[in-house]
C-alpha positions as CSV (number, residue, x, y, z in Angstrom):
1,X,0.1,0.0,0.2
2,X,2.7,2.2,0.6
3,X,3.4,2.9,-3.2
4,X,-0.3,3.8,-3.9
5,X,0.7,7.8,-4.8
6,X,-1.0,8.1,-8.0
7,X,0.6,10.6,-10.3
8,X,2.9,12.7,-8.4
9,X,4.6,16.1,-9.1
10,X,8.2,16.1,-10.1
11,X,10.4,18.0,-7.6
12,X,11.3,20.6,-10.2
13,X,7.6,21.8,-10.8
14,X,4.9,23.0,-8.8
15,X,2.2,21.1,-10.4
16,X,1.2,23.3,-13.5
17,X,1.2,21.7,-17.1
18,X,4.0,24.2,-18.1
19,X,6.2,23.3,-15.3
20,X,5.8,19.4,-16.2
21,X,6.8,20.3,-19.7
22,X,10.0,22.1,-18.6
23,X,8.7,25.6,-18.9
24,X,7.9,28.2,-16.2
25,X,6.7,26.8,-12.8
26,X,3.3,28.1,-11.5
27,X,4.5,29.1,-7.8
28,X,7.8,30.3,-6.0
29,X,8.5,29.0,-2.5
30,X,10.9,31.8,-1.6
31,X,12.8,32.0,1.9
32,X,11.9,34.8,3.7
33,X,14.7,34.8,6.1
34,X,17.5,32.5,7.7
35,X,16.4,32.5,11.3
36,X,16.4,29.3,13.2
37,X,13.6,28.9,15.4
38,X,14.6,26.2,17.5
39,X,11.1,25.1,19.1
40,X,9.4,25.3,15.6
41,X,12.1,23.2,13.8
42,X,12.4,20.4,16.6
43,X,8.6,20.4,16.5
44,X,8.4,19.9,12.8
45,X,11.3,17.3,12.7
46,X,9.6,15.2,15.3
47,X,6.5,15.1,13.1
48,X,8.8,14.4,9.9
49,X,10.3,11.6,11.9
50,X,6.9,10.0,12.7
51,X,5.9,10.5,9.1
52,X,9.0,9.0,7.9
53,X,10.3,5.3,8.1
54,X,7.5,4.4,10.6
55,X,4.8,5.6,8.3
56,X,6.3,4.0,5.1
57,X,6.9,0.6,6.9
58,X,3.4,0.5,8.6
59,X,1.8,1.2,5.2
60,X,3.7,-2.0,3.9
61,X,7.0,-0.7,2.6
62,X,10.2,-3.2,3.1
63,X,12.9,-0.6,4.3
64,X,15.6,-2.7,2.7
65,X,14.2,-1.5,-0.4
66,X,15.3,2.0,0.1
67,X,18.4,3.3,-1.5
68,X,19.4,7.1,-0.8
69,X,21.2,7.0,-4.1
70,X,17.8,6.0,-6.3
71,X,15.9,9.1,-6.1
72,X,11.9,8.4,-5.9
73,X,12.6,4.4,-5.8
74,X,10.7,2.4,-5.1
75,X,7.9,4.9,-5.4
76,X,8.0,9.0,-4.9
77,X,6.0,8.6,-1.7
78,X,8.4,5.9,-0.1
79,X,11.6,7.8,-0.9
80,X,9.7,11.1,0.2
81,X,9.1,9.3,3.5
82,X,11.4,6.9,4.1
83,X,14.4,8.8,3.2
84,X,14.0,12.6,3.2
85,X,11.3,13.1,5.7
86,X,13.1,10.7,8.1
87,X,16.7,11.5,7.7
88,X,16.1,15.5,7.3
89,X,14.8,14.9,11.0
90,X,17.8,12.7,12.5
91,X,20.3,15.2,10.9
92,X,18.5,18.5,12.2
93,X,18.9,17.0,15.6
94,X,22.5,16.3,15.6
95,X,23.0,19.8,14.0
96,X,21.5,21.3,16.9
97,X,22.9,19.1,20.0
98,X,26.1,18.2,18.4
99,X,27.6,20.4,15.8
100,X,26.2,24.1,15.9
101,X,27.0,25.2,19.7
102,X,23.5,26.6,19.9
103,X,23.5,26.4,23.6
104,X,25.4,25.4,26.6
105,X,28.2,22.8,26.5
106,X,27.5,19.4,28.1
107,X,30.8,19.6,29.9
108,X,29.2,22.2,32.2
109,X,26.2,19.9,32.6
110,X,25.1,19.4,36.4
111,X,25.4,15.6,36.2
112,X,28.8,15.7,34.4
113,X,30.0,18.3,36.9
114,X,29.1,16.3,39.7
115,X,30.8,13.4,38.3
116,X,33.9,15.5,37.7
117,X,33.8,16.7,41.4
118,X,36.8,18.9,42.0
119,X,38.3,17.9,38.6
120,X,37.8,19.2,35.1
121,X,34.3,18.9,33.5
122,X,35.8,18.6,30.1
123,X,37.8,15.4,31.3
124,X,35.0,13.9,32.8
125,X,33.1,14.1,30.1
126,X,35.7,12.7,27.4
127,X,35.7,9.8,30.0
128,X,32.0,9.3,30.2
129,X,31.9,9.3,26.4
130,X,34.6,6.3,26.3
131,X,32.4,4.4,28.7
132,X,29.2,5.0,26.7
133,X,31.1,3.9,23.5
134,X,32.2,0.6,25.2
135,X,28.2,0.0,26.3
136,X,27.3,-0.1,22.8
137,X,30.6,-1.7,21.3
138,X,31.8,1.4,19.6
139,X,35.3,1.9,19.3
140,X,36.4,5.3,21.3
141,X,38.9,6.4,18.9
142,X,36.3,6.5,16.4
143,X,34.1,8.8,18.2
144,X,33.4,12.1,16.3
145,X,36.0,14.7,16.8
146,X,35.3,18.4,17.7
147,X,31.8,17.8,18.8
148,X,29.9,20.5,20.7
149,X,27.4,18.6,22.7
150,X,24.7,20.7,24.5
151,X,22.5,20.0,27.4
152,X,20.3,23.2,27.1
153,X,19.4,24.8,23.5
154,X,18.9,28.5,22.8
155,X,15.6,29.7,21.4
156,X,17.2,30.7,17.9
157,X,20.1,31.3,15.8
158,X,21.5,31.8,12.4
159,X,22.4,28.5,10.6
160,X,25.0,30.0,8.5
161,X,28.4,28.4,9.0
162,X,31.1,30.7,10.2
163,X,34.1,28.7,8.8
164,X,34.4,27.1,5.4
165,X,33.2,23.6,5.6
166,X,35.8,20.9,5.3
167,X,34.5,18.7,2.4
168,X,38.1,17.4,1.9
169,X,38.7,13.4,1.6
170,X,38.5,11.6,5.1
171,X,38.2,7.9,3.9
172,X,37.5,6.2,0.4
173,X,33.6,5.5,-0.5
174,X,32.2,3.6,-3.1
175,X,31.7,3.9,-6.7
176,X,33.8,7.1,-7.1
177,X,32.7,8.6,-3.7
178,X,34.5,9.5,-0.9
179,X,33.7,10.2,3.0
180,X,34.1,14.1,3.8
181,X,36.2,15.1,6.5
182,X,33.4,17.1,8.0
183,X,31.2,13.9,8.6
184,X,33.7,12.7,11.3
185,X,35.1,16.0,12.6
186,X,32.5,18.6,13.4
187,X,35.1,21.7,13.6
188,X,33.9,23.5,10.8
189,X,30.1,23.3,11.5
190,X,29.6,25.9,14.2
191,X,27.1,28.8,13.9
192,X,27.9,32.3,14.9
193,X,27.4,32.4,18.7
194,X,26.9,36.3,18.5
195,X,23.6,35.9,16.6
196,X,22.1,33.3,18.9
197,X,19.2,34.4,21.3
198,X,20.4,33.1,24.5
199,X,17.1,32.5,26.2
200,X,15.8,29.4,27.5
201,X,12.2,28.8,26.6
202,X,10.2,25.6,27.6
203,X,9.2,25.3,24.0
204,X,12.9,25.0,22.7
205,X,14.0,22.8,25.3
206,X,10.9,20.5,25.0
207,X,11.2,20.5,21.4
208,X,14.7,19.5,21.4
209,X,14.0,17.1,24.3
210,X,11.1,15.3,22.2
211,X,13.4,14.7,19.2
212,X,16.3,13.6,21.4
213,X,13.6,11.4,23.1
214,X,12.1,10.0,20.0
215,X,15.6,9.0,18.4
216,X,17.2,7.5,21.6
217,X,14.0,5.3,21.9
218,X,14.3,4.1,18.5
219,X,18.1,3.4,18.7
220,X,18.0,1.7,22.2
221,X,15.0,-0.2,21.8
222,X,17.1,-3.4,21.1
223,X,20.6,-5.1,21.3
224,X,23.1,-6.3,18.9
225,X,26.0,-8.5,18.6
226,X,29.6,-7.3,18.8
227,X,31.0,-9.5,16.1
228,X,28.5,-9.3,13.1
229,X,26.9,-5.8,14.4
230,X,23.4,-7.4,13.8
231,X,20.2,-6.5,15.6
232,X,18.9,-8.5,18.3
233,X,15.6,-8.4,20.0
234,X,15.9,-8.0,23.8
235,X,14.3,-10.8,25.5
236,X,15.7,-10.1,29.2
237,X,17.6,-7.1,30.7
238,X,20.9,-9.2,31.4
239,X,21.6,-10.1,27.8
240,X,24.3,-7.4,27.6
241,X,26.1,-9.3,30.3
242,X,27.3,-11.5,27.3
243,X,30.5,-10.2,26.0
244,X,29.1,-10.5,22.5
245,X,26.1,-8.3,23.2
246,X,25.9,-4.8,23.6
247,X,23.2,-1.8,24.0
248,X,21.5,-0.2,21.0
249,X,20.1,-1.8,17.7
250,X,23.3,-1.3,16.3
251,X,27.1,0.0,17.2
252,X,26.7,3.4,15.5
253,X,22.9,4.0,16.3
254,X,23.8,2.8,20.0
255,X,26.4,5.2,20.3
256,X,24.0,8.3,19.2
257,X,21.4,6.5,21.4
258,X,23.7,6.8,24.6
259,X,25.0,10.1,23.6
260,X,21.4,11.5,23.5
261,X,20.5,10.0,26.8
262,X,23.3,11.7,28.5
263,X,22.3,14.9,27.1
264,X,18.7,14.3,28.3
265,X,20.0,13.3,31.9
266,X,21.6,16.6,32.1
267,X,19.1,18.7,30.5
268,X,16.4,17.2,33.1
269,X,18.7,17.9,36.2
270,X,19.1,21.5,35.3
271,X,15.2,22.0,34.5
272,X,14.2,20.4,37.7
273,X,16.5,22.2,40.0
274,X,17.1,25.4,38.3
275,X,14.1,26.5,35.8
276,X,11.0,26.3,37.7
277,X,9.8,29.5,39.3
278,X,7.8,30.2,42.5
279,X,5.0,32.5,42.1
280,X,5.3,33.6,45.8
281,X,8.9,35.2,45.5
282,X,9.3,35.2,41.6
283,X,12.6,33.3,42.2
284,X,14.0,30.1,40.1
285,X,15.0,26.8,41.5
286,X,11.7,26.3,43.0
287,X,11.0,22.6,43.9
288,X,9.2,20.4,41.4
289,X,8.0,16.8,42.0
290,X,5.5,14.5,42.4
291,X,4.5,15.7,45.8
292,X,3.9,19.3,44.3
293,X,0.7,20.8,45.2
294,X,-0.3,23.9,43.2
295,X,-2.9,24.9,46.1
296,X,0.1,25.9,48.4
297,X,1.7,28.1,45.7
298,X,2.3,27.8,42.2
299,X,5.7,26.1,40.8
300,X,6.0,26.3,37.3
301,X,8.1,26.8,33.9
302,X,8.2,30.5,33.0
303,X,8.2,31.3,29.0
304,X,11.6,32.8,29.2
305,X,14.7,32.8,31.2
306,X,18.1,34.7,29.8
307,X,21.1,33.1,30.0
308,X,24.3,35.5,30.9
309,X,27.2,33.1,30.1
310,X,30.7,32.9,31.7
311,X,32.5,34.2,28.9
312,X,34.1,30.9,27.8
313,X,33.3,30.6,23.9
314,X,34.3,27.1,23.7
315,X,32.7,25.5,26.6
316,X,30.1,28.2,27.7
317,X,28.3,27.7,31.0
318,X,25.8,29.6,32.9
319,X,26.9,32.7,35.1
320,X,23.5,33.9,35.9
321,X,19.9,33.5,34.9
322,X,17.5,36.2,34.5
323,X,13.6,35.7,34.1
324,X,12.4,37.8,31.2
325,X,8.9,36.6,30.7
326,X,7.2,34.7,33.7
327,X,3.9,33.8,32.0
328,X,3.2,30.3,31.7
329,X,2.1,29.6,28.1
330,X,0.4,26.5,27.0
331,X,2.6,25.6,24.0
332,X,5.6,25.4,26.3
333,X,3.8,23.2,28.8
334,X,2.3,20.6,26.0
335,X,5.8,20.6,24.2
336,X,7.4,19.7,27.3
337,X,4.9,17.2,28.6
338,X,5.0,15.2,25.2
339,X,8.8,15.1,25.3
340,X,8.8,14.0,29.2
341,X,6.0,11.3,28.3
342,X,8.1,10.0,25.4
343,X,11.1,9.5,27.8
344,X,9.1,8.2,30.6
345,X,8.2,5.1,28.5
346,X,11.9,4.6,27.7
347,X,12.9,5.0,31.4
348,X,9.9,3.1,33.2
349,X,11.2,0.5,35.5
350,X,7.8,0.2,37.5
351,X,7.5,-3.6,38.5
352,X,3.9,-2.9,38.2
353,X,4.2,-2.3,34.1
354,X,3.8,-5.5,32.2
355,X,5.0,-3.6,29.0
356,X,8.4,-2.4,30.0
357,X,11.1,-3.4,27.0
358,X,13.9,-5.5,28.5
359,X,16.4,-3.2,26.3
360,X,15.4,-0.3,28.3
361,X,15.7,-1.9,31.5
362,X,19.5,-2.8,30.4
363,X,20.1,0.9,29.8
364,X,19.0,2.0,33.2
365,X,20.3,-0.7,35.4
366,X,23.3,1.0,36.6
367,X,25.4,0.9,33.7
368,X,25.8,2.9,31.9
369,X,22.7,4.9,33.5
370,X,21.6,4.6,37.2
371,X,18.1,2.9,37.9
372,X,15.6,4.6,40.0
373,X,15.1,3.9,43.9
374,X,12.5,1.5,45.0
375,X,10.4,4.3,46.5
376,X,9.9,6.2,43.2
377,X,8.6,2.8,41.4
378,X,5.4,1.9,43.6
379,X,2.1,3.5,43.0
380,X,2.3,5.7,46.1
381,X,3.6,9.0,45.5
382,X,3.7,9.9,49.2
383,X,6.9,7.8,50.1
384,X,8.7,9.3,46.9
385,X,12.4,10.4,47.4
386,X,14.2,12.9,45.6
387,X,16.9,11.5,43.2
388,X,19.2,12.3,40.5
389,X,18.7,9.2,38.3
390,X,17.0,9.9,34.8
391,X,13.7,8.4,35.7
392,X,13.3,10.1,38.9
393,X,14.2,13.5,37.3
394,X,11.9,13.2,34.3
395,X,9.0,11.9,36.7
396,X,9.3,15.0,38.8
397,X,9.0,17.4,35.6
398,X,6.4,15.4,34.2
399,X,4.0,15.3,37.0
400,X,4.8,19.0,37.7
401,X,3.9,19.8,34.2
402,X,0.7,17.8,34.5
403,X,-0.3,19.4,37.7
404,X,-0.1,22.8,36.1
405,X,-1.6,22.1,32.8
406,X,-4.9,21.2,35.4
407,X,-4.0,24.0,37.8
408,X,-2.9,26.6,35.7
409,X,-4.4,26.4,32.3
410,X,-7.6,24.4,32.8
411,X,-11.1,26.0,33.0
412,X,-13.1,23.3,34.5
413,X,-16.4,25.4,34.1
414,X,-15.8,25.5,30.2
415,X,-14.0,22.4,30.0
416,X,-11.1,23.7,28.1
417,X,-7.3,24.5,28.1
418,X,-6.4,28.4,28.0
419,X,-3.4,30.0,26.2
420,X,-1.6,31.6,29.2
421,X,-1.6,32.2,32.7
422,X,0.1,35.2,34.1
423,X,1.7,33.6,37.2
424,X,-0.1,35.8,39.4
425,X,-3.1,34.8,41.8
426,X,-6.2,34.3,39.3
427,X,-3.7,34.9,36.4
428,X,-5.6,32.5,34.0
429,X,-6.2,33.9,30.8
430,X,-9.5,33.6,28.9
431,X,-8.4,32.8,25.4
432,X,-8.4,29.4,23.7
433,X,-6.0,29.0,21.1
434,X,-7.3,26.2,18.6
435,X,-4.0,24.8,17.6
436,X,-2.6,25.1,20.9
437,X,-5.6,23.4,22.6
438,X,-5.6,20.5,20.0
439,X,-2.1,19.7,20.3
440,X,-2.4,19.6,23.9
441,X,-4.6,16.7,23.5
442,X,-2.2,14.8,21.8
443,X,0.3,15.8,24.7
444,X,-2.3,14.6,27.3
445,X,-2.9,11.2,25.5
446,X,0.9,10.4,25.4
447,X,1.0,11.2,29.1
448,X,-1.8,8.9,29.6
449,X,0.4,6.2,27.8
450,X,3.3,7.1,29.7
451,X,1.9,7.0,33.3
452,X,-0.4,4.1,32.6
453,X,2.6,1.7,31.1
454,X,1.5,1.8,27.5
455,X,4.0,1.6,24.5
456,X,5.2,5.1,23.3
457,X,7.8,6.2,20.4
458,X,6.7,4.8,17.2
459,X,4.5,2.1,18.7
460,X,2.3,4.8,20.5
461,X,-0.9,3.7,18.9
462,X,-0.6,0.3,20.0
463,X,-3.2,-1.7,22.1
464,X,-2.1,-3.0,25.4
465,X,-3.5,-3.3,28.8
466,X,-2.3,-0.4,31.1
467,X,-2.2,0.4,34.9
468,X,-5.0,2.8,34.8
469,X,-3.4,5.0,37.4
470,X,-5.5,8.3,38.7
471,X,-3.1,10.5,37.0
472,X,-4.3,8.9,33.5
473,X,-8.0,8.7,34.4
474,X,-7.6,12.4,35.2
475,X,-6.0,13.4,32.2
476,X,-8.5,11.0,30.1
477,X,-11.2,13.0,31.3
478,X,-9.5,16.3,30.3
479,X,-9.1,14.9,26.9
480,X,-12.8,14.0,26.4
481,X,-13.8,17.5,27.7
482,X,-11.3,19.6,25.6
483,X,-12.5,17.3,22.3
484,X,-16.0,18.0,23.0
485,X,-15.3,21.7,23.4
486,X,-13.9,21.8,19.9
487,X,-16.7,19.8,18.4
488,X,-19.2,22.1,19.9
489,X,-18.0,25.5,20.5
490,X,-15.2,25.7,17.8
491,X,-16.5,24.3,14.9
492,X,-18.6,26.8,12.7
493,X,-21.7,25.4,11.5
494,X,-21.8,27.5,8.4
495,X,-18.7,26.3,6.8
496,X,-17.6,23.4,8.7
497,X,-14.3,24.8,9.8
498,X,-12.9,25.6,13.4
499,X,-12.5,28.9,14.5
500,X,-8.6,30.2,15.1
501,X,-9.6,31.2,18.9
502,X,-12.4,31.4,21.4
503,X,-12.7,33.9,24.1
504,X,-14.4,32.6,27.2
505,X,-17.5,34.8,27.9
506,X,-17.5,36.2,24.4
507,X,-17.3,33.2,22.2
508,X,-15.3,32.4,18.7
509,X,-13.5,35.0,17.2
510,X,-14.8,36.1,13.8
511,X,-12.0,36.1,11.4
512,X,-10.5,34.3,8.4
513,X,-10.1,30.7,9.1
514,X,-6.2,29.8,9.3
515,X,-4.7,26.5,8.5
516,X,-2.7,26.1,11.7
517,X,-6.0,26.1,13.6
518,X,-7.6,23.3,11.5
519,X,-4.4,21.2,11.8
520,X,-4.4,21.5,15.5
521,X,-8.1,20.4,15.6
522,X,-7.6,17.4,13.6
523,X,-4.7,16.6,15.6
524,X,-6.6,16.7,18.7
525,X,-9.8,15.0,17.6
526,X,-7.6,12.0,16.3
527,X,-6.0,12.0,19.7
528,X,-9.1,12.0,21.4
529,X,-10.5,8.9,19.2
530,X,-7.1,7.2,19.9
531,X,-7.3,7.6,23.7
532,X,-11.2,7.0,24.0
533,X,-11.8,4.5,20.9
534,X,-15.1,6.9,20.8
535,X,-15.8,7.1,16.9
536,X,-17.4,10.3,17.3
537,X,-14.1,11.9,17.3
538,X,-12.8,10.1,14.4
539,X,-15.8,11.1,12.3
540,X,-15.6,14.9,13.2
541,X,-11.5,14.6,12.3
542,X,-12.5,13.1,8.8
543,X,-15.1,15.3,8.2
544,X,-12.9,18.4,9.3
545,X,-10.0,16.8,7.1
546,X,-12.2,16.7,4.0
547,X,-13.4,20.4,4.6
548,X,-10.1,21.7,5.0
549,X,-8.7,19.8,1.8
550,X,-11.5,21.2,-0.2
551,X,-11.0,24.9,1.2
552,X,-7.3,24.9,1.7
553,X,-5.9,22.6,-1.0
554,X,-4.1,24.5,-3.9
555,X,-3.9,22.0,-6.7
556,X,-1.3,24.4,-8.6
557,X,0.7,25.4,-5.7
558,X,1.2,21.7,-4.4
559,X,0.4,23.1,-1.1
560,X,-2.2,24.1,1.5
561,X,-3.3,27.6,1.8
562,X,-2.5,29.4,5.0
563,X,-6.2,30.8,5.0
564,X,-9.4,29.6,3.5
565,X,-10.1,30.3,0.0
566,X,-6.9,32.7,-0.3
567,X,-5.5,32.4,-3.9
568,X,-1.9,33.6,-3.4
569,X,1.1,34.7,-1.1
570,X,0.9,31.7,1.4
571,X,3.4,32.1,4.5
572,X,4.9,28.9,5.9
573,X,7.0,28.4,9.2
574,X,8.2,25.4,10.7
575,X,5.1,24.8,13.1
576,X,2.8,24.9,10.1
577,X,4.8,22.5,8.1
578,X,5.4,20.1,10.8
579,X,1.4,20.1,11.5
580,X,0.6,19.5,7.9
581,X,3.2,16.4,8.1
582,X,1.1,15.2,11.2
583,X,-2.2,15.6,9.6
584,X,-1.4,13.8,6.3
585,X,0.2,11.0,8.5
586,X,-2.7,10.3,10.6
587,X,-5.0,10.7,7.6
588,X,-3.2,7.5,6.2
589,X,-3.2,5.6,9.6
590,X,-6.3,6.6,11.3
591,X,-8.7,8.7,9.1
592,X,-8.2,7.0,5.8
593,X,-11.7,5.5,4.3
594,X,-12.2,1.7,5.3
595,X,-15.1,-0.7,4.2
596,X,-17.1,0.2,7.3
597,X,-17.0,3.8,6.8
598,X,-20.4,5.1,5.9
599,X,-19.0,8.3,4.6
600,X,-16.3,8.2,1.9
601,X,-14.1,10.9,1.1
602,X,-12.0,11.3,-2.0
603,X,-9.6,13.3,0.0
604,X,-9.1,10.2,2.5
605,X,-8.5,7.8,-0.2
606,X,-4.9,6.3,0.6
607,X,-3.6,7.2,-2.9
608,X,-4.9,10.6,-2.6
609,X,-3.2,11.0,0.7
610,X,0.1,9.7,-0.3
611,X,-0.1,11.7,-3.6
612,X,-0.8,15.0,-1.6
613,X,1.9,14.2,1.2
614,X,4.5,13.9,-1.5
615,X,3.6,17.0,-3.8
616,X,3.3,19.0,-0.5
617,X,6.5,17.8,0.4
618,X,8.7,18.1,-2.7
619,X,7.3,21.7,-3.2
620,X,7.2,23.2,-0.1
621,X,9.9,21.4,2.0
622,X,12.3,20.7,-1.0
623,X,11.1,23.7,-3.1
624,X,10.6,23.7,-6.8
625,X,14.2,24.9,-7.5
626,X,17.6,24.9,-5.8
627,X,17.1,28.4,-4.1
628,X,13.5,27.6,-3.0
629,X,11.8,25.5,-0.3
630,X,12.1,25.3,3.4
631,X,14.7,22.8,3.7
632,X,18.0,24.6,3.5
633,X,20.2,22.1,2.6
634,X,21.1,18.3,3.0
635,X,23.8,15.9,4.3
636,X,24.7,12.5,2.5
637,X,22.0,10.5,4.4
638,X,19.5,11.9,1.7
639,X,21.5,11.0,-1.4
640,X,24.2,13.6,-2.0
641,X,27.7,12.5,-2.4
642,X,31.2,13.9,-2.6
643,X,32.9,12.5,-5.7
644,X,36.4,11.6,-6.2
645,X,36.5,13.2,-9.8
646,X,34.8,16.7,-9.9
647,X,31.8,17.0,-12.1
648,X,31.0,20.5,-12.4
649,X,27.3,19.9,-13.6
650,X,26.7,18.0,-10.3
651,X,28.9,20.2,-7.8
652,X,26.8,21.0,-4.8
653,X,23.9,18.6,-5.8
654,X,25.2,15.3,-6.8
655,X,21.7,13.6,-6.6
656,X,19.9,16.0,-8.7
657,X,17.2,17.1,-6.3
658,X,16.3,20.5,-5.4
659,X,18.3,20.4,-2.2
660,X,21.8,21.6,-2.4
661,X,24.8,20.2,-0.3
662,X,25.3,22.0,3.0
663,X,28.5,24.1,1.7
664,X,26.7,25.2,-1.4
665,X,23.4,26.3,0.2
666,X,24.1,30.1,0.5
667,X,26.2,32.6,2.2
668,X,30.1,32.5,2.2
669,X,30.4,29.1,3.9
670,X,27.2,27.4,3.5
671,X,24.2,26.9,5.5
672,X,23.0,24.0,8.1
673,X,20.2,21.4,7.2
674,X,17.2,22.9,8.8
675,X,13.8,24.7,8.0
676,X,13.3,28.3,7.5
677,X,10.3,30.3,6.9
678,X,9.0,30.6,3.0
679,X,6.3,32.5,1.3
680,X,4.4,30.9,-1.5
681,X,3.6,33.2,-4.4
682,X,2.3,32.6,-8.0
683,X,5.2,33.0,-10.4
684,X,5.1,36.3,-12.5
């Protein structure tokens, strides 16, 4: 079924007949600026990851058929999902947390500094990396050089490289290709630190955390043999005691998995102990945890905290933190909650949970990462103890987030989440943002799966018997009420679309219907269906999707309009791109027409969905020309290669698609492979 794409639009055109014949294209997809928004990019790439290999494989693709060197093979959809969407997602994560320097250096992470004691944090981190490499059977002398691992990521930056990228030959490849130096030595992949917004926002930290959690969950979900590097299904938590068995689905993936886990561990330690603010005195460092009671004083994550660095450009650390925006914003909370829920599923060691993965238990059995104290693994939070292992840290953060979702953002009388809370007494706002409310339902769904011990990651839709915890039941009730609010208060009976926002006491805001609101509502209604199995939510999501396709899809632009019925000039940012990817994915997985459906929609035929996905991706993400599209550049993982013999016709873009190599993407030294905003306009 994965190949049911119908006729797709070639990457070099935007859907009109002139473009297909080699003439002018119908629409230009022009970059408006090169600001890298961390939260938006990491959110979008999380959706791209889920819309990548996992989606194609679920639809029937044998992943062994994918070859990055064979564009559009075995079908355009399979290649777009299994190679481009998936690999763009992975590479962007490494760009942020290992290469660019967009944040604070892991050598100064709280866990690493504690490990170093009175010694040098840099030496402690180097020693730790050797230990982690051994745990996954990776040769220590082959660890990437000149990494800049981060544990806290800044809110934005400029993705232009500040030095010439080293594309010189490191080693021989195959078929006249070679491995470039920058693939193993990251020293020439730094961004300009003077152009970074050195602000910590829960959205940026949560979005990066989400990407880390999804990828490390994928990489560490199995074991492998040392001698043949073959993946093994984990059957016990002690298999890695065998000298020929190591953690991770492969040596290379395992290395990235443990590196990501190390970064998350330090991130969580800093967040829990430094970034929660007390509403009583406005000071950071308030105590978060499972015993937190909002009624005794709010303790929450403020929207923006400025970092004053210590002046060390190579290994920057925190000198001072200043709260610059003390509001609690819903987007900050659900993005962080989604991430913490995913990581909870990886770290879960509760004896009562029958769905634990033995490979994850082996990861957190003391070596290489510590296990949780028994008091934190039972059903009674009253006996919980403060601990610094990954599970306990994450649990403290997650439970505090959920408590604040209810205490600060949940309007119980209306049955909906509001956009912001001032942090003051009675500071709850009265605006419901449809996009944010919809995605909050998805975050709550994953929270339920986390605390109830259900599969997460790529298996987040799989059925299993859960623990039915009190927290899970409360979240499930919120999911139902929020989904009902969307259906009864936000959907406009006249046109079938949802309002962009709603003011409590006044009603829906009367304005042109925007695409993000529709996508958020579809995401939320689908999440409510998956969480409750109530078909009314699926029916509502299907009907809304078809209405959105009718009113928003522009056939010539191969893109969704940003506003209903608009005819030109569509703006896209990374949040919007990620939400489109998600809507098309859940369309294929959950909303697609079935024999049992009374109402059949042409827009929800599988072939139509895969065709829409491919065309949107090729024209908006990749762009119709080398200079256009949201994806600025690409690495070797999506087909571009470096050739022993220079081919001037292919230089900077050897695979012949519309995404250039990093050093050829613009500016004096090139641009990192990330997403930037675009405007889609009719070609003149």
